[in-house]
C-alpha positions as CSV (number, residue, x, y, z in Angstrom):
1,M,-13.5,3.3,-36.9
2,P,-11.8,6.7,-36.8
3,V,-8.5,6.9,-35.0
4,D,-9.7,9.7,-32.7
5,S,-12.7,7.6,-31.7
6,L,-10.5,4.6,-31.0
7,R,-8.1,6.6,-29.0
8,H,-10.9,8.1,-27.0
9,R,-12.3,4.6,-26.1
10,V,-8.8,3.4,-25.1
11,W,-8.3,6.5,-23.0
12,R,-11.6,6.0,-21.2
13,Q,-10.6,2.4,-20.4
14,L,-7.0,3.3,-19.2
15,D,-7.3,6.7,-17.6
16,V,-9.0,6.6,-14.2
17,R,-9.9,10.3,-14.6
18,A,-11.9,9.6,-17.7
19,H,-14.8,8.2,-15.8
20,P,-15.0,9.8,-12.4
21,G,-17.5,8.2,-10.0
22,E,-18.0,5.2,-12.3
23,G,-15.5,2.9,-10.5
24,I,-12.7,1.0,-12.0
25,S,-12.8,0.2,-15.7
26,V,-12.7,-3.3,-17.1
27,A,-9.3,-2.8,-18.6
28,N,-7.9,-1.5,-15.3
29,K,-9.4,-4.5,-13.4
30,L,-7.6,-6.8,-15.8
31,L,-4.4,-4.9,-15.4
32,I,-4.7,-5.2,-11.6
33,A,-5.2,-8.9,-11.9
34,A,-2.1,-9.1,-14.2
35,I,0.0,-7.1,-11.7
36,L,-1.0,-9.4,-8.9
37,L,-0.3,-12.5,-10.9
38,S,3.1,-11.2,-12.0
39,V,4.1,-10.3,-8.5
40,G,2.9,-13.8,-7.3
41,S,5.2,-15.3,-10.0
42,V,8.1,-13.2,-8.8
43,V,7.6,-14.4,-5.2
44,L,7.3,-18.1,-6.2
45,A,10.4,-17.9,-8.4
46,T,12.5,-17.2,-5.3
47,E,11.7,-20.7,-4.0
48,P,14.4,-23.0,-5.4
49,S,12.3,-26.2,-5.2
50,I,9.5,-24.7,-7.2
51,R,11.9,-23.2,-9.7
52,A,13.7,-26.5,-10.2
53,R,10.4,-28.3,-11.0
54,A,9.5,-25.9,-13.8
55,P,12.8,-24.5,-15.4
56,G,12.1,-21.7,-17.7
57,L,8.4,-21.3,-16.6
58,F,8.9,-18.1,-14.6
59,L,11.0,-16.5,-17.4
60,S,8.1,-17.3,-19.8
61,V,5.6,-15.8,-17.3
62,E,7.7,-12.7,-16.9
63,T,8.0,-12.3,-20.7
64,F,4.2,-12.7,-21.1
65,F,3.3,-10.1,-18.5
66,G,6.2,-7.9,-19.6
67,W,4.7,-7.6,-23.1
68,I,1.3,-6.9,-21.6
69,F,2.7,-4.0,-19.6
70,I,4.7,-2.6,-22.5
71,V,1.6,-2.6,-24.8
72,E,-0.4,-1.0,-22.0
73,Y,2.2,1.7,-21.4
74,I,2.4,2.5,-25.1
75,L,-1.4,2.7,-25.4
76,R,-1.6,4.8,-22.2
77,V,0.9,7.4,-23.6
78,W,-0.8,7.4,-27.0
79,S,-4.3,7.8,-25.6
80,I,-3.4,10.4,-23.0
81,G,-3.6,13.0,-25.8
82,E,-7.3,13.0,-25.2
83,R,-6.6,15.2,-22.1
84,R,-6.1,18.8,-23.1
85,E,-3.0,19.3,-20.9
86,Y,-1.2,16.4,-22.5
87,A,-2.3,16.9,-26.1
88,G,0.4,16.8,-28.8
89,L,4.0,15.5,-28.7
90,W,5.2,17.8,-26.0
91,G,2.1,17.1,-23.9
92,R,2.9,13.4,-24.0
93,V,6.5,14.1,-23.1
94,K,5.3,16.0,-20.1
95,Y,3.0,13.1,-19.1
96,I,5.9,10.6,-19.3
97,F,7.6,12.5,-16.4
98,T,4.5,12.6,-14.2
99,P,4.6,10.4,-11.0
100,V,1.9,8.1,-12.3
101,A,3.7,7.6,-15.6
102,I,7.0,6.9,-13.8
103,V,5.3,4.2,-11.8
104,D,4.0,2.7,-15.0
105,L,7.5,2.8,-16.5
106,I,8.9,1.0,-13.4
107,A,6.5,-1.9,-14.2
108,V,8.1,-2.5,-17.6
109,A,11.7,-1.5,-16.9
110,P,12.9,-4.9,-15.6
111,F,11.5,-6.7,-18.6
112,V,13.1,-4.2,-21.0
113,I,16.5,-4.4,-19.3
114,L,16.4,-8.3,-19.4
115,F,15.3,-8.2,-23.0
116,L,18.2,-6.0,-24.0
117,D,20.8,-8.1,-22.0
118,L,19.6,-11.7,-21.4
119,R,22.9,-12.4,-19.5
120,L,21.5,-10.5,-16.5
121,D,19.8,-12.4,-13.7
122,G,16.2,-11.5,-13.1
123,A,16.9,-11.6,-9.4
124,D,18.9,-8.4,-9.9
125,F,15.6,-6.6,-10.5
126,L,13.6,-8.3,-7.9
127,V,12.8,-5.0,-6.0
128,L,11.8,-3.2,-9.2
129,R,9.5,-6.1,-10.2
130,L,7.8,-6.1,-6.8
131,L,7.3,-2.3,-7.1
132,R,4.6,-3.1,-9.6
133,L,2.3,-3.5,-6.6
134,F,2.3,0.3,-6.3
135,R,0.6,0.4,-9.7
136,V,-2.5,-1.2,-8.1
137,L,-2.9,2.0,-6.1
138,T,-2.8,4.2,-9.1
139,L,-5.2,2.0,-11.1
140,A,-7.6,1.7,-8.2
141,R,-8.1,5.5,-8.0
142,G,-11.6,6.7,-8.6
143,G,-13.2,3.5,-7.4
144,P,-14.3,2.5,-3.9
145,F,-10.7,2.2,-2.8
146,T,-10.4,5.9,-3.2
147,T,-13.2,6.5,-0.7
148,A,-11.6,4.0,1.7
149,A,-8.2,5.6,1.4
150,R,-9.6,9.0,1.9
151,E,-11.4,7.9,5.1
152,V,-8.2,6.2,6.5
153,W,-6.1,9.3,5.7
154,H,-8.8,11.6,7.3
155,S,-8.9,9.4,10.4
156,I,-5.1,9.7,10.8
157,A,-5.2,13.5,10.3
158,E,-8.1,13.8,12.8
159,R,-6.1,11.9,15.5
160,R,-2.6,12.9,14.5
161,F,-1.7,14.4,17.9
162,E,-3.0,11.4,19.8
163,L,-1.1,9.0,17.5
164,I,2.1,11.1,17.8
165,F,1.7,11.1,21.6
166,S,1.3,7.3,21.7
167,T,4.4,6.9,19.4
168,L,6.4,9.1,21.7
169,M,5.3,7.0,24.7
170,A,6.3,3.9,22.9
171,F,9.7,5.3,22.2
172,A,10.2,6.4,25.8
173,M,9.1,3.0,27.1
174,M,11.5,1.3,24.7
175,I,14.4,3.4,26.0
176,V,13.4,2.9,29.7
177,S,12.9,-0.9,29.2
178,A,16.2,-1.3,27.4
179,T,18.0,0.7,30.1
180,L,16.5,-1.4,33.0
181,L,17.4,-4.7,31.4
182,Y,20.8,-3.4,30.5
183,L,21.4,-2.7,34.2
184,A,19.9,-6.0,35.3
185,E,21.5,-8.3,32.7
186,K,24.7,-6.7,31.4
187,D,27.1,-8.7,33.6
188,V,25.3,-12.1,33.0
189,Q,24.5,-11.7,29.3
190,P,27.0,-9.2,27.8
191,D,26.3,-10.3,24.2
192,A,22.5,-9.7,24.5
193,F,22.3,-6.9,27.1
194,G,25.9,-5.5,27.1
195,S,24.7,-2.1,26.0
196,I,21.4,-0.2,25.8
197,P,21.4,-0.4,22.0
198,R,21.7,-4.2,22.3
199,A,19.0,-4.4,24.8
200,M,16.7,-2.4,22.5
201,W,16.1,-5.5,20.3
202,W,14.7,-7.3,23.3
203,A,12.6,-4.2,24.3
204,I,11.1,-3.9,20.8
205,A,10.2,-7.6,20.6
206,T,8.7,-7.6,24.0
207,L,6.8,-4.3,23.9
208,T,5.3,-5.2,20.5
209,T,4.2,-8.6,22.0
210,V,6.2,-10.4,19.3
211,G,8.6,-12.2,21.7
212,Y,10.9,-14.0,19.4
213,G,12.5,-15.9,22.3
214,D,16.1,-15.5,21.0
215,V,17.0,-13.1,23.8
216,F,15.4,-13.2,27.3
217,P,16.4,-12.2,30.9
218,V,17.8,-14.9,33.2
219,T,18.3,-13.1,36.5
220,S,15.5,-12.7,39.0
221,V,15.4,-8.9,38.7
222,G,15.5,-9.2,34.9
223,K,12.6,-11.6,34.8
224,I,10.5,-9.4,37.0
225,L,11.3,-6.4,34.9
226,G,10.7,-8.4,31.7
227,G,7.2,-9.4,32.9
228,L,6.3,-5.8,33.7
229,V,7.5,-4.7,30.3
230,A,5.5,-7.5,28.6
231,L,2.3,-6.4,30.4
232,S,3.0,-2.8,29.4
233,G,3.4,-3.9,25.8
234,V,-0.2,-5.1,25.7
235,G,-1.5,-1.6,26.5
236,L,1.1,0.0,24.3
237,V,-0.1,-1.9,21.2
238,A,-3.8,-1.5,22.0
239,M,-3.6,2.3,22.5
240,P,-2.8,3.5,19.0
241,A,-5.0,0.7,17.5
242,G,-7.9,1.9,19.6
243,I,-7.3,5.6,18.7
244,F,-7.2,4.8,15.0
245,A,-10.3,2.5,15.1
246,A,-12.3,5.1,17.0
247,A,-11.3,7.8,14.5
248,L,-12.1,5.6,11.5
249,S,-15.5,4.8,12.9
250,A,-16.3,8.4,13.6
251,V,-15.3,9.4,10.0
252,H,-17.4,6.6,8.5
253,Q,-20.4,7.6,10.6
254,E,-20.0,11.2,9.5
255,H,-19.9,10.3,5.9
256,R,-22.9,8.1,6.4
257,R,-24.8,11.0,8.0
258,H,-23.9,13.2,5.1
259,R,-25.0,10.6,2.5
260,L,-28.4,10.1,4.3
261,H,-28.9,13.9,4.6
262,D,-28.2,14.3,0.8
263,E,-30.6,11.5,0.0
264,A,-33.3,13.0,2.2
265,T,-32.7,16.4,0.6
266,H,-32.9,15.1,-2.9
267,G,-36.0,13.1,-2.0
268,A,-37.8,16.2,-0.6
269,A,-36.8,18.2,-3.7
270,D,-38.2,15.5,-6.0
271,G,-41.4,15.5,-4.0
272,E,-41.9,19.2,-4.4
273,R,-41.3,19.0,-8.1
274,H,-43.7,16.1,-8.5
275,P,-46.5,16.5,-5.9
276,R,-48.9,13.6,-5.5
277,G,-52.5,14.2,-6.8
278,M,-55.2,15.0,-4.3
279,D,-58.2,12.7,-4.0
């Protein structure tokens, strides 16, 4: 098989722009699975009891996936020459410094560093290894995830002023709630409510309906105010959620109407080109 033909086939499998509208390629689906498995291994490796039962297992898993990502990165840089803007040596150098290629490099950086200096602890690169998750977003481009992401972003843009208003309301309610509880509880619980910034922790936990229970009012006035703040938090959380859900539904319905209109238009055009015979 000619090298150019092989490079083109590799490029079509790895570059999401090589097959627009065709969804995610088989190679990229396998890479997404490898990324998720490697991240799962990183998460499990932080549990001492699991790590003690299988000493050396997670290092072997990291090595296995590390080599997969290195080979994939090399093949991606090699095959990107199929795109005219990245042809040749300098074109590939330019590609290496693109945001997508930098994300790819982050996926292999922890393994390369550990390979060069085995004295380093893999935990030192925990954040870098977890950043591999962002590669899923780059690999999923061009598939159904792109349409979903576009609809979500369009929904946020359509209701940006309402969402900003609800955010400002939440911030104002947090300040007011913290101030009221500071005035009601500062003398009784100075550690928890001795200042407005300290009271903000309680206000955030209460307004978001989380309610950790580590800090709570004990005075009668504080309990009454706390109950009112808790009730306000229900509406506060529901408001932006309702705004976003309504916007997302509207965008989805609009796209559905456009799709049905396009299908009807194409069907009518086909009918005019191929009229049915008369009896």
